[in-house]
C-alpha positions in Angstrom: 11.7 -35.3 13.2 10.2 -34.8 9.3 10.5 -31.7 7.7 7.1 -30.7 7.9 7.0 -31.0 11.8 10.5 -29.0 12.2 8.9 -26.1 10.3 5.9 -26.0 12.2 7.8 -26.2 15.5 10.8 -23.4 14.5 7.8 -21.1 13.3 6.2 -21.4 16.7 9.9 -20.2 17.8 11.2 -17.7 15.4 8.4 -15.2 14.4 9.3 -13.5 11.2 12.1 -15.4 10.6 10.8 -17.6 7.6 13.5 -17.3 5.4 16.3 -18.2 8.0 14.8 -20.6 9.4 13.9 -22.4 5.7 17.5 -22.3 4.9 18.4 -24.0 8.3 15.6 -26.7 7.4 17.0 -27.0 4.0 21.1 -27.1 5.0 20.0 -30.0 8.1 18.1 -32.6 5.0 15.2 -34.4 5.3 14.7 -35.8 8.0 16.6 -34.3 10.4 17.2 -36.2 13.6 16.8 -33.6 16.1 15.5 -30.0 16.4 18.8 -29.0 18.7 20.8 -30.6 15.8 19.2 -28.2 13.3 19.7 -25.1 15.5 23.1 -25.5 17.0 25.6 -23.3 16.3 23.2 -21.2 13.6 21.4 -19.3 16.2 21.8 -17.5 19.5 22.2 -19.9 22.8 18.6 -18.6 24.1 16.9 -19.8 21.1 18.6 -23.0 21.3 17.4 -23.6 24.7 13.8 -22.4 23.7 13.8 -25.3 21.3 15.0 -27.9 23.7 12.2 -26.7 26.0 9.8 -26.9 23.3 10.1 -30.5 22.3 8.9 -31.2 26.1 6.0 -29.2 27.0 5.9 -25.3 25.7 4.4 -26.0 22.4 1.4 -28.3 23.5 0.7 -25.5 26.2 0.9 -22.7 23.5 -1.0 -24.6 21.1 -4.0 -25.0 24.1 -3.4 -21.7 25.1 -4.4 -19.9 21.9 -7.1 -22.7 21.3 -9.0 -21.6 24.4 -9.2 -18.2 22.7 -10.3 -19.6 19.5 -7.2 -19.3 17.8 -5.5 -22.1 15.8 -1.8 -22.4 14.4 -1.6 -22.9 10.8 2.0 -24.3 9.8 3.3 -23.1 6.0 3.1 -26.9 5.4 -0.6 -27.1 6.3 -3.2 -28.0 3.1 -5.5 -25.0 3.8 -2.3 -22.6 4.2 -2.8 -19.2 1.9 -1.3 -20.4 -1.4 -0.4 -16.6 -2.3 2.3 -16.4 0.5 3.9 -19.3 -0.9 4.5 -17.2 -3.8 6.3 -14.5 -1.7 10.2 -14.1 -0.8 9.5 -14.6 2.5 6.5 -16.5 3.6 5.8 -17.3 7.2 6.4 -20.5 8.5 2.9 -20.4 9.8 0.1 -18.3 11.0 -2.1 -17.9 14.0 -5.6 -18.0 12.8 -9.2 -17.4 14.3 -12.2 -17.6 11.8 -12.1 -18.8 8.5 -10.0 -18.3 5.2 -12.5 -18.4 2.6 -14.0 -15.9 0.4 -13.8 -14.9 -3.4 -11.2 -12.7 -5.1 -9.2 -10.9 -2.7 -8.0 -7.4 -2.9 -5.8 -5.7 0.1 -7.2 -1.6 0.7 -4.4 0.3 2.6 -3.7 3.8 3.6 -3.0 6.5 6.2 -3.9 5.9 10.0 -4.8 9.5 9.7 -7.0 9.3 6.8 -9.5 12.4 5.8 -13.2 12.2 5.4 -12.5 11.5 1.8 -10.2 8.3 2.4 -12.5 6.9 5.0 -15.6 7.3 2.4 -13.9 6.0 -0.5 -12.6 3.0 1.6 -15.5 1.9 3.0 -17.3 2.6 -0.6 -14.7 0.3 -2.4 -15.0 -2.2 0.1 -18.5 -2.3 0.1 -18.6 -3.0 -3.4 -16.1 -5.5 -3.3 -18.1 -7.3 -0.4 -21.3 -7.2 -2.2 -20.0 -8.8 -5.1 -18.3 -11.6 -3.2 -14.8 -10.6 -2.9 -12.6 -10.4 0.2 -10.9 -7.3 1.7 -7.6 -7.8 3.3 -6.4 -4.9 5.5 -4.4 -4.5 9.1 -7.0 -3.1 11.4 -5.3 -0.3 11.8 -7.1 3.3 12.7 -8.3 5.4 9.5 -8.3 3.5 6.2 -7.9 -0.1 7.1 -10.7 0.1 9.7 -12.8 1.8 7.1 -12.4 -1.2 4.8 -13.0 -3.7 7.2 -15.9 -1.8 8.3 -17.5 -1.4 4.6 -17.0 -5.2 4.1 -18.7 -6.2 7.1 -21.6 -3.7 6.6 -22.8 -5.4 3.9 -22.2 -9.1 4.7 -18.9 -9.6 2.9 -15.8 -11.3 3.9 -12.4 -9.3 5.1 -9.4 -10.5 6.8 -7.5 -8.6 9.6 -3.6 -9.1 9.4 -2.1 -8.0 12.9 1.4 -6.8 14.0 1.1 -8.7 17.6 0.3 -11.8 19.1 -3.0 -13.3 19.0 -3.8 -12.3 22.9 -3.2 -8.5 22.1 -5.6 -6.3 20.3 -4.0 -3.1 18.5 -5.4 -0.4 18.6 -7.2 -1.5 21.7 -10.3 0.7 20.4 -10.9 -2.4 17.6 -11.7 -5.1 19.9 -15.5 -5.1 18.8 -14.2 -4.7 15.1 -11.7 -7.9 15.5 -15.0 -9.7 16.9 -16.8 -8.7 14.1 -14.5 -9.9 11.6 -13.8 -13.3 13.1 -17.5 -14.3 12.9 -17.5 -14.3 9.0 -13.7 -13.5 8.1 -10.4 -14.4 9.7 -7.8 -12.6 12.2 -4.4 -13.6 11.1 -0.9 -13.3 13.0 2.5 -14.7 12.6 3.4 -13.7 16.1 3.7 -15.1 19.2 1.5 -14.9 22.4 2.7 -11.8 24.6 4.3 -10.0 21.3 3.1 -6.2 21.7 2.8 -4.2 18.9 6.3 -3.1 17.7 7.3 -0.7 15.1 9.4 -3.4 13.2 6.3 -5.7 13.2 4.2 -3.7 10.8 6.4 -3.7 7.8 6.7 -7.4 8.5 3.0 -7.7 8.6 2.5 -5.8 5.4 4.4 -8.3 3.4 1.7 -10.6 4.7 -1.3 -8.1 3.7 0.4 -8.1 0.1 1.2 -11.9 0.0 -2.5 -12.4 0.5 -4.0 -10.4 -1.9 -4.5 -10.3 -5.7 -4.4 -6.6 -5.7 -3.5 -3.8 -3.4 -5.5 -0.6 -3.6 -3.6 2.4 -1.7 -6.2 4.9 -0.8 -4.6 7.9 0.9 -0.6 7.7 1.9 2.2 10.0 2.9 5.3 10.1 1.1 6.7 7.8 3.8 4.1 5.2 4.8 3.4 1.7 5.7 0.6 1.7 2.9 3.4 2.3 0.4 5.7 -0.4 1.7 3.0 -3.1 1.1 2.2 -1.5 -2.5 6.2 -2.1 -3.3 6.0 -5.5 -1.8 3.1 -6.5 -3.9 5.1 -5.1 -7.0 8.1 -7.0 -5.9 5.8 -10.3 -6.0 4.2 -9.4 -9.4 0.9 -8.3 -8.3 -0.9 -5.6 -9.2 -1.4 -2.2 -7.2 -4.2 0.5 -7.9 -4.8 3.7 -6.5 -7.3 6.2 -5.7 -6.7 9.6 -6.7 -6.1 12.6 -4.1 -6.3 16.1 -3.4 -3.3 17.8 -4.7 -3.5 19.8 -1.2 -3.4 17.3 0.6 -0.6 15.5 2.2 -1.8 11.8 2.2 -2.5 11.9 -1.2 1.1 12.4 -2.1 1.5 8.5 -1.9 -1.3 7.4 -4.2 -0.8 10.1 -7.0 2.5 9.1 -6.9 1.7 5.6 -7.7 -0.6 7.0 -10.5 2.3 8.9 -12.0 4.6 5.7 -11.7 2.0 3.7 -13.9 -0.6 2.0 -11.0 -3.9 1.7 -12.6 -6.5 4.3 -11.5 -9.8 3.4 -9.2 -12.3 6.1 -9.8 -15.0 4.1 -9.2 -16.0 0.5 -7.9 -16.3 -0.8 -11.8 -12.4 -0.2 -12.0 -11.7 -2.4 -9.3 -14.4 -4.9 -9.8 -13.2 -5.3 -13.5 -9.7 -5.6 -12.3 -10.9 -8.8 -9.8 -13.0 -10.3 -12.4 -16.4 -9.6 -10.3 -19.8 -8.4 -11.5 -21.0 -5.3 -9.5 -24.3 -5.6 -7.9 -27.2 -3.2 -9.1 -26.3 0.3 -8.1 -28.8 3.5 -8.4 -28.3 5.8 -11.2 -28.2 9.3 -10.3 -27.6 12.1 -13.1 -26.2 15.1 -11.2 -28.0 17.5 -14.1 -31.2 16.2 -13.4 -30.6 15.8 -9.7 -29.9 19.9 -9.1 -32.9 20.6 -11.7 -35.1 18.6 -9.5 -33.8 20.0 -5.8 -31.9 23.1 -6.5 -28.3 24.0 -5.4 -28.5 21.3 -2.5 -30.1 18.0 -1.5 -30.1 15.6 1.3 -29.2 11.7 1.0 -32.4 11.3 2.8 -33.9 13.2 0.2 -32.7 11.5 -2.8 -33.4 7.9 -1.4 -37.1 8.8 -0.6 -37.2 10.5 -4.2 -35.9 7.3 -5.8 -37.1 4.5 -3.8 -33.5 3.3 -2.9 -32.4 2.9 0.6 -30.2 5.4 2.0 -26.8 3.3 2.0 -27.2 2.4 -1.8 -27.7 6.2 -2.1 -24.5 7.0 0.0 -22.9 4.8 -1.6 -23.6 6.2 -5.3 -22.7 9.9 -3.9 -19.4 8.9 -2.6 -18.6 7.7 -6.1 -19.7 11.0 -7.8 -17.5 12.8 -5.5 -14.7 10.6 -6.4 -15.2 11.1 -9.8 -15.5 14.9 -9.0 -19.0 15.5 -9.7 -20.4 16.6 -6.5 -19.2 17.9 -3.3 -20.4 17.6 0.4 -20.6 20.5 2.3 -20.2 20.8 6.3 -24.1 20.6 6.6 -24.1 17.6 5.1 -25.8 18.6 1.8 -24.7 17.2 -1.6 -24.0 20.5 -4.1 -22.6 20.5 -7.4 -18.6 20.8 -7.6 -17.5 24.1 -8.7 
């Protein structure tokens, strides 16, 4: 068995064990005579027995099983394996993929599962802007910031990839089943875990290294002092990738993470242009709204619908511009949904 075939088969056996398996392959030489010779004495007997079994039947059965569900196995030796992952310290030996791995410059938008309305709006707004400009949004399909980023890209016909912390036959969280289907239609779902693998706690830090490795830039929107989003940012920094952060309220615990990154030297994202410039993308046309003129004409408060009608712009575009103005601290949205000058 040659090195490529060995790596592919071992990858199916040992999810999350890329670095360990590569050392085993290197020690065995190229080519190795038999998979059992490679593993013998170096891993537990249970894995050795599984390895012998896969030579006969289990791998074809496994691949057929995932293929019926629309997934395929991509070895790290495959020509279409994402190049960025090969430049990480521990690239996965392979990935299960559903959908197409294509698109423009990529950015990972990550943050808290317990995001505030501000965090949800900012994530969605940034993803919409990158999606319109032809970039690819990468995230983990978790609740909160992740889901908002995927939804933002999809809402403008953009490309987004979701990296899972469970097997391809599981959806986590389960309420994101429809979102997963939408992502796979125009983007991609990816996981290194075998079918049947549940979303275990340690899978998510492992998943985060893939998110960081796929992206040119990682943007942290909201994150508590101890969070997976910050672990993704740290892994990106370790790999020499740029990290950016959205400034947050000093009164919010989920702003501790991004504000700390900014204090440590991360680049701020105060508007989509900051991110688009970093990605080398050109922004689509956006409506210009002068807050002074806006409040002079409409008084103390104005609705998004009023602005859209007055400017002849779609509600979606005006909404996006209002979110940008909120991030810049120019306006605020009240409980009634009306836009007011920020005090």
